[in-house]
C-alpha positions, 0 to 999 in steps of 0.5 A, spaced: 144 492 661 140 488 666 133 490 667 134 493 674 140 497 672 136 500 666 130 502 670 136 506 675 139 509 669 132 511 666 130 514 673 137 517 674 137 520 667 130 523 667 132 526 674 138 530 671 134 532 665 129 535 670 134 539 673 137 542 667 131 543 664 129 548 670 136 551 670 135 553 663 128 555 663 128 559 669 135 563 667 132 564 660 125 567 663 130 572 667 134 574 661 128 575 657 124 579 663 119 574 664 120 572 671 125 567 673 132 568 676 139 566 674 139 559 677 144 553 679 143 546 681 142 549 688 137 554 686 133 549 683 132 545 689 130 551 693 125 552 687 122 545 687 121 546 695 117 552 694 112 549 690 106 545 692 108 538 695 115 541 695 117 536 700 115 530 696 118 533 689 124 533 693 124 526 695 123 524 688 128 528 685 133 526 690 132 519 689 132 520 682 139 523 683 141 517 687 139 513 681 144 517 677 149 517 682 149 509 682 149 509 674 155 513 673 159 509 679 157 503 675 159 506 668 166 508 672 167 501 676 163 496 672 166 499 665 160 496 661 162 500 655 169 496 655 173 502 655 181 500 654 186 499 660 190 505 658 190 513 660 184 515 655 180 509 658 182 510 665 180 518 664 173 516 662 172 512 667 174 517 672 170 522 669 164 517 670 165 516 678 167 524 679 160 525 675 157 520 680 159 524 686 157 530 684 150 528 683 150 524 689 152 531 693 146 534 690 141 528 691 144 529 699 142 536 698 135 535 696 133 529 701 136 534 706 132 540 704 126 535 704 127 533 711 127 540 713 134 542 712 137 547 708 141 546 701 147 549 705 151 555 704 156 555 698 159 549 694 164 545 696 169 549 691 167 555 695 170 551 702 176 549 697 178 556 695 178 559 702 183 554 704 190 555 705 191 552 698 186 556 695 190 559 689 192 552 687 186 549 687 183 554 683 188 553 678 186 545 678 179 546 678 180 551 672 184 546 668 179 540 669 173 545 667 177 547 661 178 540 659 170 539 660 169 545 656 173 542 650 170 535 651 163 538 651 164 541 644 167 535 641 161 531 643 157 536 640 160 537 633 164 530 632 161 525 627 161 520 633 155 524 636 150 523 630 153 515 629 151 513 636 144 516 635 143 512 629 145 506 631 141 506 637 135 503 634 130 508 636 125 511 631 127 517 626 123 522 629 126 521 636 133 521 633 132 528 629 130 531 636 135 527 640 141 530 635 138 537 635 137 537 643 144 534 644 148 538 639 145 545 642 145 542 649 152 540 649 154 546 646 151 550 651 154 546 657 161 547 653 160 555 653 158 555 661 164 550 663 169 555 659 166 561 662 167 557 669 174 555 667 176 562 666 173 565 672 177 559 676 183 562 673 182 569 675 181 566 682 187 563 682 191 569 679 187 574 684 186 574 691 178 573 691 175 567 694 168 565 695 163 561 691 164 560 683 158 557 680 153 556 674 150 563 676 156 566 676 157 564 668 150 566 666 152 573 670 158 573 666 155 572 659 149 577 661 155 583 663 159 581 657 155 579 651 148 582 654 141 578 656 139 575 649 146 571 649 145 569 656 138 567 654 140 563 648 145 559 652 140 558 658 135 555 652 141 551 650 142 548 657 134 547 657 135 543 651 140 539 654 135 537 659 130 535 654 136 531 651 136 527 658 129 526 658 129 523 651 135 519 653 132 516 659 127 512 654 133 509 651 139 508 656 143 504 652 144 509 647 152 510 647 152 518 648 155 521 654 
């Protein structure tokens, strides 16, 4: 990886780590009655905007997320990991591009808020669910999220996850912290993605339409399993943020 691409990757991963760390911490604080609130990505932008020097922080975060967007697009189109030209390889590269577009939208929202706009009402998924083909779109999104959930669990518990860290050339203490934070973080992401898949399947079968996001997944956890479980999953999301912040120091580690 060239020095410019490496710098872009580091900056982008750090910005993504901050987003997930804030989502996890604020939601965990709400779960344990210590303030905070159940949060998604757009909620985090509002939280940052309300802090001292909020506009400057939003600009920095937005630029970081743009860096992550270009890094993901580079992974998808440049294929630095040399994925094979088969269905599996094309799927992986498409996933990189899709991830880049999602974070590109978040970066746009952050910069728009910094310049005096708003984060917008609802998500792109909300507009799609309210369209004439809302039920079909809900099923498609649910299937994608189910696949994402399965993949997150695979990354968390496959031997490849630990092997990639061990072969990254980083010191043993960083390896141990990266392994623990990554395993818990990917597990939490898998749980949230699985719940979102369930909620989108329900939207597809029913007549309900509207915004479905990470906050709804946390609410589902709280309503069905209690605040403690929601808080533990939120802490896992925060650890994923820690994982990304550590990984931003070692962008060549072959970890998704």
